[in-house]
C-alpha positions in Angstrom: -9.9 66.5 102.6 -8.0 69.7 102.4 -9.6 73.1 102.8 -11.4 74.5 99.7 -9.5 77.1 97.8 -10.9 79.5 95.2 -8.6 79.5 92.2 -7.2 82.5 90.4 -7.7 82.9 86.6 -4.1 81.9 86.1 -4.5 78.7 88.2 -7.7 77.9 86.2 -5.7 78.5 83.0 -3.1 75.9 84.1 -5.8 73.4 85.1 -7.6 73.9 81.7 -4.3 72.9 80.0 -4.0 69.9 82.2 -7.7 69.0 81.8 -7.3 69.0 78.0 -4.4 66.6 78.2 -6.3 64.3 80.7 -9.4 64.3 78.5 -7.3 63.1 75.5 -5.7 60.4 77.7 -9.1 59.2 79.0 -10.6 59.0 75.5 -7.6 57.1 74.1 -7.8 54.6 77.0 -11.5 54.1 76.4 -10.9 53.4 72.7 -8.1 50.9 73.6 -10.3 48.6 75.8 -10.7 45.2 74.3 -11.4 41.6 75.3 -8.3 39.8 76.5 -6.5 42.9 77.7 -5.6 42.8 81.4 -6.5 45.7 83.6 -2.8 46.1 84.4 -2.1 46.6 80.6 -4.8 49.2 80.4 -3.3 51.0 83.5 0.2 50.9 81.9 -1.2 52.5 78.7 -2.6 55.4 80.8 0.6 55.7 82.8 2.7 55.9 79.6 0.3 58.5 78.1 0.5 60.6 81.2 4.3 60.6 81.1 4.2 61.5 77.4 1.9 64.4 78.2 4.5 65.8 80.6 2.5 65.1 83.8 2.4 62.7 86.7 -0.4 60.2 87.6 -2.4 61.8 90.4 -3.4 58.5 91.9 0.2 57.4 92.3 0.6 60.4 94.6 -2.1 58.9 97.0 -0.4 57.2 99.9 -0.4 53.4 99.5 -1.7 53.4 95.9 0.7 52.5 93.1 -1.4 52.7 89.9 -2.3 55.5 87.4 -5.9 54.4 87.2 -8.7 52.7 89.0 -10.4 50.1 86.7 -13.9 49.3 87.8 -15.3 46.1 86.3 -19.0 45.2 86.4 -20.0 45.4 90.1 -17.0 47.5 91.2 -18.1 51.0 92.1 -14.7 52.7 92.7 -11.0 52.1 93.4 -10.7 48.9 91.3 -7.0 48.1 91.5 -5.5 47.1 88.1 -4.0 43.6 87.9 -4.1 40.3 86.2 -7.9 40.3 85.5 -8.5 39.9 81.7 -11.3 42.0 80.4 -14.1 39.9 78.8 -16.5 40.6 76.0 -19.6 42.0 77.7 -17.8 43.5 80.7 -18.8 46.9 81.9 -15.5 48.8 82.2 -15.0 52.0 84.2 -11.7 54.0 83.9 -10.9 56.6 86.6 -7.7 58.6 86.2 -6.1 61.8 87.4 -3.3 64.1 86.0 -0.9 66.2 88.1 0.4 68.9 85.7 2.3 72.1 86.6 1.3 71.8 90.2 -2.4 71.1 89.8 -4.6 68.0 89.6 -7.5 67.2 87.3 -9.7 64.1 87.6 -12.0 62.3 85.3 -13.7 59.0 84.7 -15.8 57.2 82.0 -17.7 54.0 81.9 -18.1 51.9 78.8 -20.0 48.8 77.9 -22.0 47.0 75.1 -25.6 47.5 74.1 -27.0 45.7 77.2 -25.8 48.7 79.3 -26.9 51.4 76.8 -29.8 52.8 78.9 -27.8 52.5 82.2 -24.8 54.3 80.9 -26.8 57.0 79.1 -28.6 57.8 82.4 -25.1 58.4 84.0 -24.0 60.7 81.2 -27.3 62.6 81.4 -27.2 62.9 85.2 -23.6 64.3 85.1 -24.5 66.9 82.5 -27.5 68.0 84.5 -25.3 68.2 87.6 -22.6 70.2 85.8 -25.3 72.7 84.7 -25.9 73.5 88.4 -22.3 74.5 89.0 -22.8 78.2 88.7 -22.7 81.2 91.1 -25.8 81.5 93.3 -26.4 77.8 93.5 -25.3 75.4 96.2 -23.6 72.0 96.2 -27.0 70.5 97.0 -28.3 71.6 93.6 -25.5 69.5 92.0 -26.3 66.5 94.2 -30.1 66.8 93.6 -29.6 66.7 89.8 -27.6 63.5 90.1 -30.0 61.8 92.5 -33.2 62.7 90.7 -31.8 61.5 87.3 -30.7 58.1 88.5 -33.7 57.4 90.8 -36.2 58.5 88.1 -34.7 55.7 85.9 -35.0 53.1 88.7 -31.4 53.1 89.8 -29.8 54.2 93.1 -27.3 57.0 93.9 -24.2 55.8 95.9 -24.2 57.3 99.4 -20.9 56.1 100.8 -18.7 58.1 98.4 -18.6 61.7 97.1 -17.1 64.0 94.5 -14.8 66.7 95.7 -13.0 70.0 95.1 -9.7 69.8 93.3 -6.6 71.9 92.7 -3.2 71.7 94.3 -4.5 68.7 96.1 -6.4 65.8 94.5 -9.1 66.0 97.1 -10.2 69.4 98.5 -13.4 70.7 100.0 -16.2 70.7 99.4 -17.5 67.2 99.3 -20.0 66.7 96.5 -22.5 63.9 97.3 -24.5 62.1 94.6 -27.6 62.6 96.8 -29.1 65.4 98.9 -28.3 65.4 102.6 -29.1 67.8 105.4 -30.8 71.2 105.1 -30.4 73.0 101.8 -29.2 76.3 103.4 -26.4 74.4 105.1 -25.0 73.3 101.8 -21.9 75.2 100.6 -22.5 78.1 98.2 -21.0 77.9 94.8 -18.8 80.8 93.9 -16.6 81.8 90.9 -13.1 80.2 91.1 -14.2 76.9 92.6 -13.0 73.9 90.7 -15.0 70.8 91.3 -14.5 67.1 90.4 -18.2 66.2 89.9 -18.8 62.4 90.0 -22.0 60.6 89.4 -21.7 57.2 91.1 -24.8 55.0 90.8 -25.9 51.4 90.9 -28.3 49.3 89.0 -29.6 47.8 92.3 -29.3 49.0 95.9 -27.0 51.9 96.9 -25.2 49.8 99.5 -21.5 49.1 98.8 -18.9 46.9 100.4 -15.2 45.9 100.4 -15.3 42.5 98.7 -11.7 41.5 98.7 -8.6 42.2 100.9 -6.7 44.7 98.8 -8.1 47.6 101.0 -9.2 49.6 98.0 -11.8 47.9 95.7 -15.4 48.9 96.6 -18.2 47.0 94.9 -22.0 46.9 95.1 -23.3 44.9 98.1 -25.8 43.1 95.9 -23.5 42.2 93.0 -25.3 44.4 90.4 -23.4 46.7 88.1 -22.3 50.2 89.0 -21.5 53.3 86.8 -19.2 56.2 87.3 -18.8 59.4 85.2 -16.7 62.4 86.3 -15.5 65.7 84.9 -13.4 68.5 86.4 -15.4 71.7 86.3 -14.4 75.3 86.9 -17.0 77.7 88.1 -16.9 81.0 86.3 -19.1 84.1 86.6 -21.0 83.0 83.5 -21.4 79.4 84.5 -19.6 76.0 84.4 -16.5 75.4 82.3 -15.7 71.6 81.8 -11.9 71.3 81.9 -11.9 67.6 80.9 -14.3 67.8 78.1 -13.8 65.6 75.0 -12.7 67.5 72.0 
């Protein structure tokens, strides 16, 4: 990861503009998901919408990755590579995407599914909102992490430990790392200050927190026990008065 940078009001203004565009693209993509569609078709839809919005796909700027999205089906946790897989009725579908606009990245993800996943997905949404509420001056990154971990574990699920959220700006991945669980001494956790912009991600599993590479593409990470995983993410700017969600649905 690159060093953390505190953003100027002008930089946050640009990222707010990009975040609004990315939120619209995410929401359109989520509405477009249907049985029989391939994950490659869903990826192309997002790629076209990003181009139409006047930006570039952040993920295509990552060395060795050639898609606008990561599509995470069922037990896939993150980095699901779009391809020939046809989405089936009843699949849990996660869409992770980033936008590079006017020199700055924003990053977001959403997970959708039918009624059998209703409680599981609501816990993820709730945990992310509680985590975002901690992104204010005077708090520490550990406060964000604790909110996510407590929410998912109270519901009987597990917080993923092998992956983290991150700072974001001129680079897609900047410091600080934002775990979904608490680690180390609280006073060693980075302080949250105005001007930080954070990609806060809640990554959690129905079963155990262990994850594994289950194929040879070098990207796709799935649950070790084969149970489903969820991911929700927003790009959040820290202001003197609290968190400002840049990728919020309108």
